[in-house]
TORMI-974391 format. One line per 3 residues: their letters; for each residue x, y, z of N, C-alpha, C. Coordinates in Angstrom, 2 decimals. Each point is the difference from the previous one (the first is absolute). Layout:
REM TORMI-974391
a = X/Y/Z/X/Y/Z/X/Y/Z; ...
REM end
This chain:
REM TORMI-974391
xxx = 71.78/80.24/87.49/0.52/1.32/0.34/-1.11/1.04/-0.01; -1.04/-0.18/-0.79/-1.03/1.02/-0.13/-0.84/0.16/1.26; -0.28/-1.09/0.71/-0.86/0.14/1.17/0.76/0.46/1.23
xxx = 1.31/-0.19/0.04/0.80/0.49/1.11/0.06/-0.97/1.16; -0.88/-0.98/0.07/-0.04/-1.02/1.04/0.83/0.30/1.22; 1.07/-0.74/0.21/0.87/0.20/1.14/1.24/0.79/-0.37
xxx = -0.03/0.64/-1.14/1.17/0.73/-0.48/0.30/1.18/0.90; 1.28/0.24/0.23/0.47/1.16/0.74/1.05/0.70/-0.85; 0.13/1.31/0.11/1.05/0.70/-0.74/1.37/-0.57/0.37
xxx = 0.96/0.03/-0.93/1.33/-0.55/0.27/0.69/0.66/1.19; -0.33/1.25/0.25/0.57/0.74/1.13/-1.15/0.70/0.72; 0.17/0.31/1.25/-1.03/0.81/0.67/-0.02/1.41/-0.61
xxx = -1.13/0.65/0.04/-0.12/1.35/-0.58/1.00/0.96/0.62; 0.31/-0.19/1.27/0.95/0.90/0.66/1.38/-0.12/-0.64; 0.34/-1.17/-0.54/1.30/-0.17/-0.67/0.05/0.83/-1.28
xxx = -1.10/0.03/-0.74/-0.05/0.83/-1.21/0.09/1.48/0.37; -0.67/0.39/1.09/0.06/1.39/0.45/1.44/0.37/0.39; 0.67/-0.89/0.72/1.38/0.26/0.43/0.93/0.11/-1.21
xxx = -0.16/-0.88/-0.98/0.84/0.05/-1.21/-0.25/1.29/-0.76; -1.25/0.42/-0.09/-0.33/1.24/-0.71/0.62/1.20/0.71; -0.10/0.03/1.34/0.58/1.11/0.76/1.52/0.02/-0.14
xxx = 0.62/-1.19/0.08/1.45/-0.08/-0.15/0.42/0.49/-1.38; -0.72/-0.41/-1.01/0.32/0.38/-1.38/-0.05/1.52/-0.17; -0.91/0.65/0.70/-0.17/1.44/-0.13/0.91/0.80/0.93
xxx = 0.76/-0.67/0.86/0.84/0.71/0.97/1.20/0.67/-0.69; 0.50/1.03/0.62/1.13/0.75/-0.56/1.24/-0.87/-0.10; 0.26/-0.79/1.01/1.19/-0.86/-0.01/-0.04/-1.00/-1.13
xxx = -1.15/-0.62/-0.20/-0.13/-0.96/-1.10/0.13/0.70/-1.34; -0.62/1.17/-0.11/0.09/0.76/-1.25/1.46/0.27/-0.35; 0.77/0.52/0.97/1.40/0.34/-0.26/0.81/-1.25/-0.37
xxx = -0.21/-1.07/0.74/0.74/-1.24/-0.28/-0.35/-0.52/-1.39; -1.27/-0.07/-0.31/-0.43/-0.53/-1.29/0.51/0.88/-1.15; -0.07/1.29/0.18/0.47/0.91/-1.04/1.51/-0.13/-0.20
xxx = 0.73/-0.16/1.10/1.45/-0.15/-0.08/0.36/-1.31/-0.71; -0.68/-1.08/0.33/0.33/-1.32/-0.55/-0.49/-0.14/-1.44; -1.24/0.41/-0.28/-0.62/-0.26/-1.29/-0.09/1.21/-0.93
xxx = 0.22/1.20/0.54/-0.05/1.20/-0.82/-1.40/0.43/-0.37; -0.99/-0.49/0.70/-1.39/0.38/-0.27/-0.80/-0.05/1.30; -1.16/0.63/-0.03/-0.87/-0.01/1.17/-0.57/-1.40/0.22
xxx = -0.21/-0.38/1.25/-0.62/-1.30/0.24/-1.47/0.01/-0.43; -0.47/-1.11/-0.52/-1.39/-0.14/-0.41/-0.79/-0.59/1.17; -0.80/0.82/0.63/-0.74/-0.43/1.18/-1.47/-0.29/-0.30
xxx = -0.40/0.25/-1.22/-1.43/-0.12/-0.35/-0.53/-1.42/0.21; 0.84/-1.00/-0.30/-0.48/-1.38/0.14/-0.28/-0.34/1.46; 0.81/0.51/0.92/-0.27/-0.25/1.42/-1.33/0.62/0.40
xxx = -0.29/1.19/-0.53/-1.27/0.66/0.31/-1.17/-0.79/-0.58; 0.14/-0.47/-1.24/-1.06/-0.82/-0.60/-0.22/-1.28/0.79; 1.10/-0.60/0.45/-0.12/-1.23/0.79/-0.69/0.27/1.34
xxx = 0.32/1.12/0.61/-0.66/0.37/1.25/-1.49/0.20/-0.23; -0.34/0.73/-1.05/-1.41/0.22/-0.32/-0.72/-1.31/-0.28; 0.63/-0.89/-0.74/-0.61/-1.30/-0.31/-0.19/-0.82/1.27
xxx = 0.99/0.03/0.87/-0.10/-0.76/1.25/-1.15/0.52/0.86; -0.10/1.31/0.11/-1.09/0.58/0.78/-1.35/-0.31/-0.63; -0.05/0.04/-1.32/-1.25/-0.32/-0.70/-0.36/-1.47/0.24
xxx = 1.00/-0.86/0.00/-0.25/-1.42/0.27/-0.57/-0.18/1.40; 0.59/0.68/0.97/-0.47/-0.13/1.38/-1.42/0.53/0.17; -0.33/1.07/-0.72/-1.33/0.60/0.15/-1.07/-0.71/-0.82
xxx = 0.32/-0.35/-1.26/-1.05/-0.49/-0.92/0.24/-1.41/-0.54; 1.17/-0.58/0.27/0.36/-1.31/-0.57/-0.09/0.03/-1.53; 0.50/1.07/-0.58/-0.05/0.23/-1.44/0.91/-0.98/-0.74
xxx = -0.56/-0.65/-1.02/0.79/-0.92/-0.83/1.07/0.77/-0.77; -0.29/1.21/-0.41/0.97/0.83/-0.72/1.19/0.35/0.91; -0.29/0.31/1.26/1.08/0.31/0.95/0.86/-1.24/0.22
xxx = -0.62/-1.14/0.10/0.73/-1.25/0.19/0.91/-0.27/-1.21; -0.54/0.15/-1.19/0.78/-0.22/-1.21/1.18/0.97/-0.08; -0.26/1.26/0.33/1.04/1.02/-0.04/1.15/-0.33/0.95
xxx = -0.33/-0.41/1.22/1.04/-0.35/0.97/0.80/-1.22/-0.46; -0.69/-0.99/-0.52/0.69/-1.21/-0.47/0.97/0.33/-1.14; -0.44/0.79/-0.95/0.86/0.38/-1.12/1.20/0.81/0.46
xxx = -0.23/0.91/0.93/1.08/0.85/0.50/1.05/-0.84/0.71; -0.42/-0.90/0.87/0.94/-0.85/0.73/0.73/-0.94/-0.97; -0.70/-0.52/-0.98/0.62/-0.87/-0.99/1.09/0.77/-0.76
xxx = -0.29/1.25/-0.33/0.99/0.84/-0.68/1.22/0.26/0.86; -0.20/0.20/1.30/1.14/0.22/0.91/0.88/-1.25/0.07; -0.63/-1.16/0.07/0.76/-1.25/0.07/0.81/-0.19/-1.28
xxx = -0.62/0.25/-1.14/0.70/-0.15/-1.28/1.16/0.99/-0.12; -0.21/1.22/0.46/1.07/1.01/-0.06/1.17/-0.40/0.91; -0.30/-0.57/1.15/1.06/-0.43/0.91/0.80/-1.16/-0.58
xxx = -0.63/-0.85/-0.78/0.69/-1.15/-0.60/0.91/0.41/-1.14; -0.17/1.19/-0.56/0.84/0.45/-1.11/1.43/0.25/0.44; 0.19/0.35/1.26/1.33/0.34/0.50/0.77/-1.29/0.28
xxx = 1.14/-0.14/-0.67/0.81/-1.18/0.21/1.03/0.26/1.09; 0.54/-1.05/0.54/1.04/0.13/1.02/1.27/0.53/-0.62; 0.73/0.81/0.73/1.25/0.55/-0.48/1.10/-1.05/0.12
xxx = 0.00/-0.73/1.11/0.99/-1.04/0.23/-0.67/-1.36/-0.02; 0.77/-0.99/-0.39/-0.49/-1.37/0.05/0.12/-0.50/1.43; -1.07/-0.49/0.58/0.08/-0.50/1.39/0.96/-1.19/0.09
xxx = 0.76/-0.04/1.08/0.93/-1.10/0.23/-0.74/-1.24/0.47; 0.53/-1.14/-0.36/-0.53/-1.26/0.49/0.70/-0.40/1.30; 1.24/0.49/0.17/0.77/-0.27/1.22/1.01/1.13/0.17
xxx = 0.54/0.16/1.21/0.98/1.07/0.20/1.32/-0.33/-0.68; 0.84/1.02/-0.27/1.31/-0.27/-0.58/0.83/-0.88/0.94; 0.94/-0.73/-0.57/0.82/-0.92/0.80/0.81/0.73/1.06
xxx = 0.42/1.23/-0.29/0.84/0.73/0.96/-0.78/1.06/0.77; -1.26/-0.23/0.23/-0.84/1.00/0.66/0.44/0.31/1.42; 0.66/-0.95/0.65/0.38/0.16/1.40/1.29/0.78/0.20
xxx = 0.76/0.24/-1.06/1.25/0.74/0.12/-0.26/1.48/0.15; 0.89/0.68/0.72/-0.16/1.46/0.13/0.38/0.64/-1.35; -0.40/1.22/-0.19/0.26/0.67/-1.28/1.48/0.15/-0.29
xxx = 0.81/0.20/1.04/1.43/0.14/-0.20/0.62/-1.31/-0.48; -0.49/-1.12/0.47/0.54/-1.30/-0.38/-0.35/-0.38/-1.42; -1.04/0.56/-0.57/-0.42/-0.36/-1.35/1.02/0.42/-1.05
xx = 0.69/1.12/0.21/0.94/0.52/-0.99/1.31/-0.77/0.00; 0.29/-0.74/1.02/1.30/-0.68/0.09/0.04/-1.24/-0.81
REM end
């Protein structure tokens, strides 16, 4: 990981820029504030963008490490959320009946 060999950032730098801009947008701010009751934290997207640009310009080992840790953290955070419903293995036996027929 230190030499950077054939390593590429997990996302193109433009993806980090787009995420940072979206995070700072008024619509996202309002939605996030409504749902979570707090301002969205956009600093990590900015740090990731800076690290990605630094990687492209200087092939910095620190930038590479920073991007890897950030993406690893996102993956771990996404895994914390459990499914609300248990996925079905097969459809219900009466799936083909109309809704009116189910009550009879």
